[in-house]
N, C-alpha and C positions, 0 to 999 in steps of 0.2 A: 535442557528445557525443564521448566517446573513440572512436577508430577505429584500424584497422590498415591497412597498405598491403599489398595482395596483387598478385601478378603475374597476367597474363591466364590463364596455365595453371592457376594455383591457383583462380581464380574459376570457370573452366570445369569443373574437377574437382568443386567444391562444387555448382554448378548441375546438372550431369549426375547427381550422386548424389541430389539432392533430387527430380529427376524420377522416379527409381527408388525413392523412399521409403526411401532409405538415406543418412543423413547421415554426416559425417566421423567423428563420435564413436559411431556405431553406432545412434543413435536413429532412430525413425520421424518423420514430419513432425508428428505430434500428440503427441509425447512431451516431457515436461519433463526437465531435468537433475535429479539428486539434490539435494534441498533440505534444509538444516539449519535448524530453527526452535527458538529458545530464548527463553523469556519471563522477566520479572522479573530482568533482568541489570544494571540501574542502580538503586542503592539510594535515591537522593534524588529519585525521580520517583513519580508516581501510578501509572504503568504503563510497561512498556518491553518491547522485543523485539529480537532480533537474528536476521536471516535471511541465510543464505549459499546462493545459488543458482548452482552452478557456481563461477566465479571472482568473481561479483558478491557483495559483502558490504555489508549495510545494517544500520544501528542506528537504532532509533526510541525516543524517550523522550516521554512525555506528562505534562504538569504541569497539575493542576487548580487554578485560582485564581479567586477571587471577582471578579466584574465587574458591569457594568450591562448589562441586556438592550438589544438594538438596538431603535430606535424602531419599525421595521416589524414586529418580532416580540417584543412586550413580555413574552410568557409563555414564552420559550424561551432556553436557553443557546446557545452556538455554539462552533465549532472554528476555530482559527487554525493555519495551516501555515507552517513555515519549513524550507527545504531547504538544507543545506550540502554542496556538492560538492567538498570539499577532499580529493579522492582523490589518489593519487600519480601521476596522469596529467598530463603537462605541458599538455595541451590544456584541462584543467579548472582551470588556475590563472588567477586574475584575472577578467577580463571574461567569458571563455568559461564558467567555472564559475558565475558569477552569472547569466548568461542561462539556462543549463540549470536551475539551481535555481529560478528564477522560472517557467520553463516547467513544471517538475514540480509546483510549488506550485499554479499555476493549474489544472493538470490534476486535482489532488486536490480543489481547491475545486469543480470542475465535477462530479467523481464523487460527492462528498458533498453536492451541492446537491439531490440526489433527496430528496424529502420524508420517506421512510420509512427511509433508510439508517441513521440514528442517531436514537434517541428524544430529541430536543432538549428536549422539554417536561419530561422528568425532570431536566434540569439547571437548571430554574428554581427559585429559592429563594423569592423574593417578587416577583410580577409588577411590571414597570416599574422595580424598584429593585435587586434582587440576583439574580444567576444565576452558575452555574459556567461558566467559560471554559476549554476544553481546548486548551492550547498543544501542538501536535504538532510536535516537532523531529525532522527526518529527517537523518541523517548518512550520506553515501555514502563508505564506507571504501575500497571497491575496485570498479572498474567492469570487468565481464567480459561485458557484453551483457545486454540485456533488463532494464534497471533499473526500468522502470515496473511490471512484474509483481512484481518482488522487493520494491519499496517498498510496493505495495498489500497484499501478503501480510504484511509487517512491521507496517504500520499496523493491519491487522485484528487481528493477534496482540497488539499493544500495547493496543488498545482492549479486547480480551478480558481482558487482565491488569490493566486500570485499576480502581482502587478509590477512590471519592470519599467523603470523610467525611460522615456524616449530620449535618444541622443542624436546629435548631429556631428558629422566629421567635417571640420573646417580646414581648408588648406590655404596657406598664405603664398605670397609670390615666390618664396624660396623653396616651396614644396614641403614645408614643415606642417605636419597634420596635428590638429588639436581637437579634442573631444569636448563638445558642449552639452552639458546635462540640462534637461528641462527643469525649470523651477516649479512648474505647475504639478502638484501631486496627482491631478486627474489626467495629466498628459502622459499616458503610459500605454504599454502594450500588454495584451493578455494572451495567455497560451491556450491553444485549443486542446481540450482533453478528450475529444471524440474518440481518438484511437488509443488512449491510455488504457492498458489492460488492468484488470483486477484478478487477484489470485483466488482460485476456488480450491480448497483443500478437501479431498475426499478420503476418509479414513475407512479402511476395510475392517469390519467387525463381524466375525463369523463368516457367513456366506454373502453378506450384504455390505454396502458402503453407505456412509452418512456424510453430510456436509456440516460444517460448523460444529465440530465435536467439542464437548466440554472436557475438562481435565480428567473427569472420571471415565469418559468414553475413550479418551486418548490412551488411558491406562489399559484398556481392553483391546486396543488395536496394535497389531505388530507391523503394519505397513500402511503408508498413506501416499497419495499421489497429489502433488501440487501442480495445478494447471492454471496458466495465465490466459485469460479469455478477454477479447475485445468486446465492445458493445454490439458488434455484429455477429458475435458467436465464433469468431476465428480464434483458434488456439495458436499462441505465439511461442510458448515454451512449456516443458513439462519436467518435473523432477520427482523422483521417488525417494521417500525418506522412511526410516524405520528398519528394523532388523529382519522383518519377514519378507516373503516373496509375493509377487503378484503374477497370476497366469495371464496369458494374452487376452483371453475372453473377458476377464475382469477389467483389464486395462481399457479395452474398447468400450465396455459398459460405463466405466468411470469417465471416460472422455466424453461420451454422449451426455451423461448427467451434468458434467462440468460445463459443457457448452450451453445446455438448457438453463441451468441454474445461474450461470454467469450472465447471460443476457437479461434475465429478470433482475439480477443484482444491479447491473448497470442502469436499468430503467428506473428502479427505485431510488438509487443514489442520485441520479441526475435530477429527478423530481425534487428531492430535498434541496439540492444545491441551487436549483432555479428558484425555489420558494424563498430561500435565504437571500438570494441575490435581489429578488424583487422587493423584499421588505426593507432592504438597505440598513441604515443606521438605527431605524426605529425598532428593530427586532430586539427582544429581551435577551440579555446575556444570562447563561446558566452555568452551573458548575463553579469550581473554586476560582476560575479565571474570570468570572463575570464582573 
């Protein structure tokens, strides 16, 4: 993962500020940076979103394609994740970027392995034979800290924006089945994102923990806890990253903070998504994809 080199004096300044609930950029320990969320930014996808969280810039595109259901779940569709970390950081070139991409993809698989996160049964067209497969492509444009949270926000926004064509299964007299795709672009199904979790990363700095750490703050943290939280505050998965250790009391405190912050994050994100939805095609396009 991209990192910065800090002197001991700089680290001490950041750590002492966190202990006083005053971070370098003026935020409190439980405050996120200003986030920019834009959906429907890539034309040749079923759904897309771009999220900029501080200096971190994420682009997600989702492509719906027909496939065959998995043997263990013959009446469900499924999601496939691919993460490209081709950002402008030298540390993410070659093998370093591949390892980070694999780690992020595995984390997303774990987050979405929760049974109710996405209604996979609605992606089934014909049990055991045909289903929709959602290929979720994540592109890390710029790394400015806290990439897991930014990616989870972008994935939820892209799923909200995803439109899947309606299909009908026709059967002739001989029992041969044919799939008929609707020609109407507005005749589509939408996925419910009410139970889609967002990741809240809590970084332990000194004796306290912070959310949405910058690269400089990540350099001062030896251990972080990734918590996936639903809009109702339910924790669906946890993962500890970093070389340091976390004591049980700190973990419980971080879990409580993650639930509280996660619920607020979902409310703010849903408000933005609903506003974009209501404005329709009249909304102004921003960024380089406008």
